[in-house]
C-alpha positions in Angstrom: 100.6 102.4 110.8 97.7 103.8 108.8 97.0 106.9 106.7 93.9 108.5 105.2 94.2 109.6 101.6 91.7 111.6 99.5 91.6 111.3 95.7 89.2 112.6 93.1 87.3 109.3 92.7 87.5 107.9 96.2 89.1 108.1 99.6 91.2 105.4 101.1 92.3 104.0 104.4 95.9 102.7 103.9 97.6 100.2 106.1 101.4 100.3 105.9 101.7 96.6 107.0 98.4 95.6 105.4 99.9 92.4 104.0 100.1 91.2 107.6 96.5 91.7 108.4 94.0 88.7 108.3 91.5 90.6 106.0 88.6 88.3 107.0 86.1 90.5 105.0 88.3 90.6 101.8 88.3 94.5 101.9 92.1 95.1 101.4 93.6 95.8 98.0 97.1 96.2 96.8 97.5 99.8 95.7 99.9 98.8 92.9 101.1 95.8 91.1 104.5 95.7 92.8 103.3 96.7 96.2 104.6 94.2 98.8 103.4 95.5 102.2 100.8 98.2 101.9 97.1 97.6 101.5 94.1 100.0 101.1 90.4 100.0 101.5 88.6 102.4 99.1 85.5 104.3 99.8 83.3 106.3 97.5 80.8 107.7 100.0 80.3 108.3 103.7 77.7 105.6 103.7 80.4 103.0 102.7 82.3 104.0 105.8 79.3 104.0 108.1 78.3 100.5 106.8 81.8 99.1 107.7 82.4 101.1 110.8 82.8 98.0 113.1 84.8 96.1 110.5 87.1 99.0 110.0 87.5 99.4 113.7 88.5 95.8 113.9 91.1 96.2 111.1 92.6 99.3 112.8 92.9 97.4 116.1 94.5 94.5 114.3 97.0 96.9 112.7 97.8 98.3 116.2 98.5 94.8 117.4 100.7 94.0 114.4 102.7 97.1 115.3 102.9 96.3 119.0 104.1 92.8 118.1 106.8 94.4 116.0 105.9 92.1 113.1 107.8 92.6 109.9 106.8 92.1 106.3 109.0 89.5 104.4 110.0 91.7 101.5 111.1 90.2 98.2 114.8 91.2 97.7 116.0 93.1 94.6 118.4 90.3 94.1 115.4 88.0 93.5 114.4 90.1 90.4 115.8 89.0 87.1 118.5 91.3 85.6 117.6 91.8 82.0 120.2 90.5 79.5 120.7 94.0 78.1 121.5 95.5 81.5 123.9 92.6 82.3 125.8 93.2 79.1 126.1 96.9 80.0 127.2 96.0 83.6 129.9 93.6 82.2 131.1 96.1 79.6 131.3 99.2 81.9 132.8 98.4 85.4 131.9 101.9 86.7 128.2 101.3 85.8 128.4 98.0 87.6 129.9 99.5 90.7 127.4 102.3 90.7 124.5 100.0 90.3 125.6 97.7 93.1 126.1 100.8 95.3 122.5 101.8 94.9 120.0 101.0 97.7 118.0 97.8 97.2 114.9 99.9 96.6 116.6 101.9 93.9 118.0 98.8 92.3 114.4 97.3 92.4 112.9 100.4 90.8 115.4 100.3 87.9 115.0 96.5 87.5 111.2 96.8 87.3 111.5 99.6 84.8 113.9 97.8 82.6 112.1 94.4 82.6 108.7 95.9 81.8 109.1 96.3 77.9 108.6 93.3 75.7 111.0 94.5 73.0 114.8 94.4 73.5 115.3 97.7 71.8 112.9 99.4 74.3 114.8 97.8 77.2 118.1 99.0 75.7 116.8 102.6 75.2 115.6 102.7 78.8 119.0 101.4 80.1 120.9 104.0 78.0 118.6 106.8 79.2 119.0 105.9 82.9 122.8 105.2 82.9 123.7 108.8 83.8 121.4 108.7 86.8 122.8 105.3 87.9 126.4 106.7 87.6 125.4 109.6 89.8 124.0 107.2 92.5 120.4 108.4 91.9 117.2 106.4 91.8 114.4 106.5 89.2 112.6 109.3 91.0 115.3 111.2 92.7 
C-alpha cells in the first residue's frame, strides 16, 4: 500500500496506487516519466513532515480505503505502445524473435518498447534492438 524510502537528497512516502488518490493538496508526484500507478511525496526535513502531519494522515487513510475497496489502476497496455519500424522489420524477418517477443510478459515487452522508441535516430534504435535480441530470444527482460 505504502512504503517509506530514504535517499541522499530526500526521503519519500510512496503510494503504490497513488494515481487513485484524490491529491487535494497537490502533493503527489510521479516518480518517473512512465510511472502509471505509483506516486510519491518528497521530504527534505523533519519539519516538512511535521507541517503536513494531518494531511499525510488523510492521504494514508485514503490509501487504506482504496485498498479495502479493491480498486484497480487502469494500466496502459504494452499493445498500446507503438512498435518502432526497425523492430517490426526484425520481427517480420526473424520468426523466432517474433515468437520470443510475443511470449514475454507485458511488462517486459513494455520495457523493451520504451527503450527502443526513446532514441531519435534510426541507427540508434537499430543498435539497441540488435544488442537486446539475444536477451529477447532467451525470454529475458531488460533488467533480468
